[in-house]
PDB file as gemmi writes it, atoms N, CA and C in Angstrom:
CRYST1    1.000    1.000    1.000  90.00  90.00  90.00 P 1                      
ATOM      1  N   UNK A   1     146.978 108.611  32.498  1.00  0.00           N  
ATOM      2  CA  UNK A   1     145.758 108.707  31.748  1.00  0.00           C  
ATOM      3  C   UNK A   1     145.375 110.176  31.537  1.00  0.00           C  
ATOM      4  N   UNK A   2     145.594 110.974  32.600  1.00  0.00           N  
ATOM      5  CA  UNK A   2     145.272 112.397  32.491  1.00  0.00           C  
ATOM      6  C   UNK A   2     146.116 113.092  31.440  1.00  0.00           C  
ATOM      7  N   UNK A   3     147.407 112.778  31.399  1.00  0.00           N  
ATOM      8  CA  UNK A   3     148.286 113.376  30.393  1.00  0.00           C  
ATOM      9  C   UNK A   3     147.863 112.976  28.983  1.00  0.00           C  
ATOM     10  N   UNK A   4     147.489 111.718  28.815  1.00  0.00           N  
ATOM     11  CA  UNK A   4     147.037 111.243  27.506  1.00  0.00           C  
ATOM     12  C   UNK A   4     145.750 111.963  27.089  1.00  0.00           C  
ATOM     13  N   UNK A   5     144.807 112.107  28.019  1.00  0.00           N  
ATOM     14  CA  UNK A   5     143.547 112.786  27.716  1.00  0.00           C  
ATOM     15  C   UNK A   5     143.795 114.234  27.299  1.00  0.00           C  
ATOM     16  N   UNK A   6     144.711 114.911  27.984  1.00  0.00           N  
ATOM     17  CA  UNK A   6     145.026 116.299  27.631  1.00  0.00           C  
ATOM     18  C   UNK A   6     145.682 116.374  26.248  1.00  0.00           C  
ATOM     19  N   UNK A   7     146.575 115.445  25.946  1.00  0.00           N  
ATOM     20  CA  UNK A   7     147.243 115.438  24.642  1.00  0.00           C  
ATOM     21  C   UNK A   7     146.250 115.175  23.518  1.00  0.00           C  
ATOM     22  N   UNK A   8     145.322 114.249  23.741  1.00  0.00           N  
ATOM     23  CA  UNK A   8     144.317 113.947  22.726  1.00  0.00           C  
ATOM     24  C   UNK A   8     143.377 115.139  22.534  1.00  0.00           C  
ATOM     25  N   UNK A   9     143.048 115.828  23.608  1.00  0.00           N  
ATOM     26  CA  UNK A   9     142.190 117.006  23.505  1.00  0.00           C  
ATOM     27  C   UNK A   9     142.887 118.102  22.687  1.00  0.00           C  
ATOM     28  N   UNK A  10     144.182 118.295  22.904  1.00  0.00           N  
ATOM     29  CA  UNK A  10     144.932 119.281  22.123  1.00  0.00           C  
ATOM     30  C   UNK A  10     144.988 118.877  20.651  1.00  0.00           C  
ATOM     31  N   UNK A  11     145.185 117.589  20.378  1.00  0.00           N  
ATOM     32  CA  UNK A  11     145.197 117.082  19.009  1.00  0.00           C  
ATOM     33  C   UNK A  11     143.841 117.309  18.346  1.00  0.00           C  
ATOM     34  N   UNK A  12     142.771 117.030  19.079  1.00  0.00           N  
ATOM     35  CA  UNK A  12     141.418 117.229  18.552  1.00  0.00           C  
ATOM     36  C   UNK A  12     141.199 118.688  18.174  1.00  0.00           C  
ATOM     37  N   UNK A  13     141.659 119.596  19.009  1.00  0.00           N  
ATOM     38  CA  UNK A  13     141.489 121.023  18.732  1.00  0.00           C  
ATOM     39  C   UNK A  13     142.243 121.407  17.459  1.00  0.00           C  
ATOM     40  N   UNK A  14     143.475 120.911  17.311  1.00  0.00           N  
ATOM     41  CA  UNK A  14     144.258 121.210  16.113  1.00  0.00           C  
ATOM     42  C   UNK A  14     143.590 120.643  14.856  1.00  0.00           C  
ATOM     43  N   UNK A  15     143.118 119.402  14.939  1.00  0.00           N  
ATOM     44  CA  UNK A  15     142.461 118.783  13.784  1.00  0.00           C  
ATOM     45  C   UNK A  15     141.176 119.512  13.416  1.00  0.00           C  
ATOM     46  N   UNK A  16     140.386 119.885  14.429  1.00  0.00           N  
ATOM     47  CA  UNK A  16     139.137 120.597  14.150  1.00  0.00           C  
ATOM     48  C   UNK A  16     139.408 121.958  13.509  1.00  0.00           C  
ATOM     49  N   UNK A  17     140.468 122.628  13.937  1.00  0.00           N  
ATOM     50  CA  UNK A  17     140.817 123.920  13.344  1.00  0.00           C  
ATOM     51  C   UNK A  17     141.117 123.754  11.852  1.00  0.00           C  
ATOM     52  N   UNK A  18     141.889 122.729  11.512  1.00  0.00           N  
ATOM     53  CA  UNK A  18     142.223 122.475  10.109  1.00  0.00           C  
ATOM     54  C   UNK A  18     140.973 122.095   9.315  1.00  0.00           C  
ATOM     55  N   UNK A  19     140.127 121.241   9.884  1.00  0.00           N  
ATOM     56  CA  UNK A  19     138.905 120.810   9.200  1.00  0.00           C  
ATOM     57  C   UNK A  19     137.985 122.000   8.942  1.00  0.00           C  
ATOM     58  N   UNK A  20     137.777 122.814   9.966  1.00  0.00           N  
ATOM     59  CA  UNK A  20     136.885 123.971   9.840  1.00  0.00           C  
ATOM     60  C   UNK A  20     137.406 124.938   8.783  1.00  0.00           C  
ATOM     61  N   UNK A  21     138.699 125.215   8.810  1.00  0.00           N  
ATOM     62  CA  UNK A  21     139.281 126.131   7.830  1.00  0.00           C  
ATOM     63  C   UNK A  21     139.244 125.543   6.419  1.00  0.00           C  
ATOM     64  N   UNK A  22     139.433 124.219   6.292  1.00  0.00           N  
ATOM     65  CA  UNK A  22     139.355 123.564   4.985  1.00  0.00           C  
ATOM     66  C   UNK A  22     137.958 123.683   4.389  1.00  0.00           C  
ATOM     67  N   UNK A  23     136.959 123.696   5.258  1.00  0.00           N  
ATOM     68  CA  UNK A  23     135.573 123.862   4.804  1.00  0.00           C  
ATOM     69  C   UNK A  23     135.247 125.315   4.481  1.00  0.00           C  
ATOM     70  N   UNK A  24     136.220 126.201   4.652  1.00  0.00           N  
ATOM     71  CA  UNK A  24     136.004 127.606   4.341  1.00  0.00           C  
ATOM     72  C   UNK A  24     135.280 128.369   5.435  1.00  0.00           C  
ATOM     73  N   UNK A  25     135.232 127.808   6.641  1.00  0.00           N  
ATOM     74  CA  UNK A  25     134.563 128.457   7.757  1.00  0.00           C  
ATOM     75  C   UNK A  25     135.591 129.184   8.621  1.00  0.00           C  
ATOM     76  N   UNK A  26     135.119 130.078   9.439  1.00  0.00           N  
ATOM     77  CA  UNK A  26     135.990 130.832  10.332  1.00  0.00           C  
ATOM     78  C   UNK A  26     136.090 130.095  11.658  1.00  0.00           C  
ATOM     79  N   UNK A  27     137.288 129.624  12.000  1.00  0.00           N  
ATOM     80  CA  UNK A  27     137.481 128.886  13.242  1.00  0.00           C  
ATOM     81  C   UNK A  27     137.135 129.741  14.455  1.00  0.00           C  
ATOM     82  N   UNK A  28     137.415 131.036  14.375  1.00  0.00           N  
ATOM     83  CA  UNK A  28     137.126 131.939  15.492  1.00  0.00           C  
ATOM     84  C   UNK A  28     135.661 131.935  15.871  1.00  0.00           C  
ATOM     85  N   UNK A  29     134.787 131.821  14.876  1.00  0.00           N  
ATOM     86  CA  UNK A  29     133.346 131.797  15.125  1.00  0.00           C  
ATOM     87  C   UNK A  29     132.933 130.535  15.868  1.00  0.00           C  
ATOM     88  N   UNK A  30     133.576 129.430  15.572  1.00  0.00           N  
ATOM     89  CA  UNK A  30     133.213 128.143  16.169  1.00  0.00           C  
ATOM     90  C   UNK A  30     134.101 127.776  17.354  1.00  0.00           C  
ATOM     91  N   UNK A  31     135.049 128.631  17.689  1.00  0.00           N  
ATOM     92  CA  UNK A  31     136.028 128.318  18.727  1.00  0.00           C  
ATOM     93  C   UNK A  31     135.375 127.923  20.046  1.00  0.00           C  
ATOM     94  N   UNK A  32     134.379 128.684  20.509  1.00  0.00           N  
ATOM     95  CA  UNK A  32     133.740 128.385  21.796  1.00  0.00           C  
ATOM     96  C   UNK A  32     133.044 127.032  21.781  1.00  0.00           C  
ATOM     97  N   UNK A  33     132.349 126.726  20.690  1.00  0.00           N  
ATOM     98  CA  UNK A  33     131.652 125.445  20.608  1.00  0.00           C  
ATOM     99  C   UNK A  33     132.641 124.282  20.624  1.00  0.00           C  
ATOM    100  N   UNK A  34     133.751 124.444  19.930  1.00  0.00           N  
ATOM    101  CA  UNK A  34     134.760 123.383  19.884  1.00  0.00           C  
ATOM    102  C   UNK A  34     135.477 123.290  21.231  1.00  0.00           C  
ATOM    103  N   UNK A  35     135.816 124.430  21.805  1.00  0.00           N  
ATOM    104  CA  UNK A  35     136.545 124.465  23.077  1.00  0.00           C  
ATOM    105  C   UNK A  35     135.708 123.894  24.226  1.00  0.00           C  
ATOM    106  N   UNK A  36     134.401 124.136  24.194  1.00  0.00           N  
ATOM    107  CA  UNK A  36     133.532 123.683  25.274  1.00  0.00           C  
ATOM    108  C   UNK A  36     132.864 122.353  24.971  1.00  0.00           C  
ATOM    109  N   UNK A  37     133.306 121.683  23.916  1.00  0.00           N  
ATOM    110  CA  UNK A  37     132.718 120.399  23.549  1.00  0.00           C  
ATOM    111  C   UNK A  37     133.020 119.338  24.587  1.00  0.00           C  
ATOM    112  N   UNK A  38     132.532 118.158  24.342  1.00  0.00           N  
ATOM    113  CA  UNK A  38     132.742 117.077  25.298  1.00  0.00           C  
ATOM    114  C   UNK A  38     133.801 116.115  24.768  1.00  0.00           C  
ATOM    115  N   UNK A  39     134.395 115.398  25.679  1.00  0.00           N  
ATOM    116  CA  UNK A  39     135.407 114.406  25.343  1.00  0.00           C  
ATOM    117  C   UNK A  39     135.045 113.109  26.054  1.00  0.00           C  
ATOM    118  N   UNK A  40     135.011 112.039  25.307  1.00  0.00           N  
ATOM    119  CA  UNK A  40     134.720 110.733  25.873  1.00  0.00           C  
ATOM    120  C   UNK A  40     135.912 109.831  25.580  1.00  0.00           C  
ATOM    121  N   UNK A  41     136.417 109.173  26.613  1.00  0.00           N  
ATOM    122  CA  UNK A  41     137.517 108.244  26.414  1.00  0.00           C  
ATOM    123  C   UNK A  41     137.032 106.846  26.770  1.00  0.00           C  
ATOM    124  N   UNK A  42     137.106 105.963  25.797  1.00  0.00           N  
ATOM    125  CA  UNK A  42     136.743 104.566  26.026  1.00  0.00           C  
ATOM    126  C   UNK A  42     137.996 103.728  25.842  1.00  0.00           C  
ATOM    127  N   UNK A  43     138.240 102.841  26.781  1.00  0.00           N  
ATOM    128  CA  UNK A  43     139.418 101.988  26.713  1.00  0.00           C  
ATOM    129  C   UNK A  43     138.948 100.544  26.614  1.00  0.00           C  
ATOM    130  N   UNK A  44     139.350  99.899  25.547  1.00  0.00           N  
ATOM    131  CA  UNK A  44     138.971  98.512  25.326  1.00  0.00           C  
ATOM    132  C   UNK A  44     140.222  97.674  25.137  1.00  0.00           C  
ATOM    133  N   UNK A  45     140.213  96.498  25.694  1.00  0.00           N  
ATOM    134  CA  UNK A  45     141.314  95.552  25.508  1.00  0.00           C  
ATOM    135  C   UNK A  45     140.696  94.229  25.052  1.00  0.00           C  
ATOM    136  N   UNK A  46     141.061  93.823  23.868  1.00  0.00           N  
ATOM    137  CA  UNK A  46     140.540  92.580  23.323  1.00  0.00           C  
ATOM    138  C   UNK A  46     141.683  91.566  23.234  1.00  0.00           C  
ATOM    139  N   UNK A  47     141.731  90.618  24.160  1.00  0.00           N  
ATOM    140  CA  UNK A  47     142.806  89.619  24.099  1.00  0.00           C  
ATOM    141  C   UNK A  47     142.657  88.749  22.860  1.00  0.00           C  
ATOM    142  N   UNK A  48     143.749  88.154  22.450  1.00  0.00           N  
ATOM    143  CA  UNK A  48     143.721  87.277  21.275  1.00  0.00           C  
ATOM    144  C   UNK A  48     142.749  86.130  21.506  1.00  0.00           C  
ATOM    145  N   UNK A  49     141.954  85.844  20.511  1.00  0.00           N  
ATOM    146  CA  UNK A  49     140.966  84.766  20.599  1.00  0.00           C  
ATOM    147  C   UNK A  49     141.636  83.444  20.232  1.00  0.00           C  
ATOM    148  N   UNK A  50     141.451  82.419  21.058  1.00  0.00           N  
ATOM    149  CA  UNK A  50     142.069  81.125  20.743  1.00  0.00           C  
ATOM    150  C   UNK A  50     141.449  80.453  19.514  1.00  0.00           C  
ATOM    151  N   UNK A  51     140.215  80.842  19.148  1.00  0.00           N  
ATOM    152  CA  UNK A  51     139.552  80.279  17.972  1.00  0.00           C  
ATOM    153  C   UNK A  51     139.000  81.419  17.114  1.00  0.00           C  
ATOM    154  N   UNK A  52     139.862  82.125  16.369  1.00  0.00           N  
ATOM    155  CA  UNK A  52     139.421  83.309  15.633  1.00  0.00           C  
ATOM    156  C   UNK A  52     138.352  83.030  14.572  1.00  0.00           C  
ATOM    157  N   UNK A  53     138.251  81.802  14.084  1.00  0.00           N  
ATOM    158  CA  UNK A  53     137.215  81.487  13.089  1.00  0.00           C  
ATOM    159  C   UNK A  53     135.816  81.542  13.695  1.00  0.00           C  
ATOM    160  N   UNK A  54     135.720  81.495  15.020  1.00  0.00           N  
ATOM    161  CA  UNK A  54     134.422  81.501  15.680  1.00  0.00           C  
ATOM    162  C   UNK A  54     134.005  82.881  16.185  1.00  0.00           C  
ATOM    163  N   UNK A  55     134.841  83.885  15.992  1.00  0.00           N  
ATOM    164  CA  UNK A  55     134.530  85.212  16.534  1.00  0.00           C  
ATOM    165  C   UNK A  55     133.533  85.944  15.658  1.00  0.00           C  
ATOM    166  N   UNK A  56     132.724  86.766  16.296  1.00  0.00           N  
ATOM    167  CA  UNK A  56     131.729  87.554  15.573  1.00  0.00           C  
ATOM    168  C   UNK A  56     132.144  89.016  15.444  1.00  0.00           C  
ATOM    169  N   UNK A  57     133.027  89.490  16.303  1.00  0.00           N  
ATOM    170  CA  UNK A  57     133.446  90.884  16.258  1.00  0.00           C  
ATOM    171  C   UNK A  57     132.408  91.807  16.862  1.00  0.00           C  
ATOM    172  N   UNK A  58     132.585  93.090  16.636  1.00  0.00           N  
ATOM    173  CA  UNK A  58     131.660  94.099  17.170  1.00  0.00           C  
ATOM    174  C   UNK A  58     130.475  94.257  16.224  1.00  0.00           C  
ATOM    175  N   UNK A  59     129.288  94.490  16.769  1.00  0.00           N  
ATOM    176  CA  UNK A  59     128.138  94.763  15.896  1.00  0.00           C  
ATOM    177  C   UNK A  59     128.282  96.158  15.288  1.00  0.00           C  
ATOM    178  N   UNK A  60     127.561  96.442  14.214  1.00  0.00           N  
ATOM    179  CA  UNK A  60     127.615  97.793  13.628  1.00  0.00           C  
ATOM    180  C   UNK A  60     127.267  98.834  14.686  1.00  0.00           C  
ATOM    181  N   UNK A  61     127.983  99.964  14.666  1.00  0.00           N  
ATOM    182  CA  UNK A  61     127.744 101.018  15.645  1.00  0.00           C  
ATOM    183  C   UNK A  61     128.251 102.347  15.103  1.00  0.00           C  
ATOM    184  N   UNK A  62     127.900 103.409  15.778  1.00  0.00           N  
ATOM    185  CA  UNK A  62     128.403 104.748  15.467  1.00  0.00           C  
ATOM    186  C   UNK A  62     129.177 105.250  16.658  1.00  0.00           C  
ATOM    187  N   UNK A  63     130.248 105.963  16.390  1.00  0.00           N  
ATOM    188  CA  UNK A  63     131.014 106.571  17.471  1.00  0.00           C  
ATOM    189  C   UNK A  63     130.344 107.877  17.874  1.00  0.00           C  
ATOM    190  N   UNK A  64     130.473 108.222  19.142  1.00  0.00           N  
ATOM    191  CA  UNK A  64     129.896 109.434  19.673  1.00  0.00           C  
ATOM    192  C   UNK A  64     130.753 110.627  19.263  1.00  0.00           C  
ATOM    193  N   UNK A  65     130.140 111.696  18.826  1.00  0.00           N  
ATOM    194  CA  UNK A  65     130.871 112.928  18.563  1.00  0.00           C  
ATOM    195  C   UNK A  65     131.211 113.149  17.109  1.00  0.00           C  
ATOM    196  N   UNK A  66     131.941 114.209  16.874  1.00  0.00           N  
ATOM    197  CA  UNK A  66     132.306 114.627  15.528  1.00  0.00           C  
ATOM    198  C   UNK A  66     133.550 113.927  15.023  1.00  0.00           C  
ATOM    199  N   UNK A  67     134.475 113.684  15.923  1.00  0.00           N  
ATOM    200  CA  UNK A  67     135.786 113.175  15.541  1.00  0.00           C  
ATOM    201  C   UNK A  67     136.183 112.045  16.479  1.00  0.00           C  
ATOM    202  N   UNK A  68     136.683 110.961  15.909  1.00  0.00           N  
ATOM    203  CA  UNK A  68     137.169 109.843  16.714  1.00  0.00           C  
ATOM    204  C   UNK A  68     138.669 109.720  16.504  1.00  0.00           C  
ATOM    205  N   UNK A  69     139.416 109.750  17.599  1.00  0.00           N  
ATOM    206  CA  UNK A  69     140.865 109.578  17.540  1.00  0.00           C  
ATOM    207  C   UNK A  69     141.155 108.229  18.158  1.00  0.00           C  
ATOM    208  N   UNK A  70     141.784 107.369  17.402  1.00  0.00           N  
ATOM    209  CA  UNK A  70     142.004 105.990  17.806  1.00  0.00           C  
ATOM    210  C   UNK A  70     143.487 105.720  17.998  1.00  0.00           C  
ATOM    211  N   UNK A  71     143.866 105.220  19.160  1.00  0.00           N  
ATOM    212  CA  UNK A  71     145.237 104.750  19.390  1.00  0.00           C  
ATOM    213  C   UNK A  71     145.207 103.248  19.311  1.00  0.00           C  
ATOM    214  N   UNK A  72     145.855 102.721  18.315  1.00  0.00           N  
ATOM    215  CA  UNK A  72     145.801 101.288  18.071  1.00  0.00           C  
ATOM    216  C   UNK A  72     147.186 100.701  18.266  1.00  0.00           C  
ATOM    217  N   UNK A  73     147.285  99.673  19.113  1.00  0.00           N  
ATOM    218  CA  UNK A  73     148.583  99.082  19.404  1.00  0.00           C  
ATOM    219  C   UNK A  73     148.804  97.745  18.708  1.00  0.00           C  
ATOM    220  N   UNK A  74     147.823  97.287  17.961  1.00  0.00           N  
ATOM    221  CA  UNK A  74     147.953  96.024  17.262  1.00  0.00           C  
ATOM    222  C   UNK A  74     147.205  96.069  15.942  1.00  0.00           C  
ATOM    223  N   UNK A  75     147.361  95.060  15.092  1.00  0.00           N  
ATOM    224  CA  UNK A  75     146.666  95.055  13.806  1.00  0.00           C  
ATOM    225  C   UNK A  75     145.172  94.828  13.966  1.00  0.00           C  
ATOM    226  N   UNK A  76     144.422  95.278  12.986  1.00  0.00           N  
ATOM    227  CA  UNK A  76     142.973  95.080  12.978  1.00  0.00           C  
ATOM    228  C   UNK A  76     142.245  96.261  13.560  1.00  0.00           C  
ATOM    229  N   UNK A  77     141.001  96.361  13.225  1.00  0.00           N  
ATOM    230  CA  UNK A  77     140.159  97.422  13.762  1.00  0.00           C  
ATOM    231  C   UNK A  77     138.774  96.875  13.988  1.00  0.00           C  
TER     232      UNK A  77                                                      
END                                                                             
């Protein structure tokens, strides 16, 4: 889990650098804020529902933070 968290943090830093530069901003100026940001890892496992016609799914929500990186191992979101 620790290795995965470190890899995702490195990916987040790379993506934020590209996003910031695409917006025409200087990554160096925002480097400390991005580097010292927070990381939240949520792990959810949703087993297959025996009666999918009766499922309601997740209620509307917002993800915490600027960027959400999702590792999906099956179809659907």
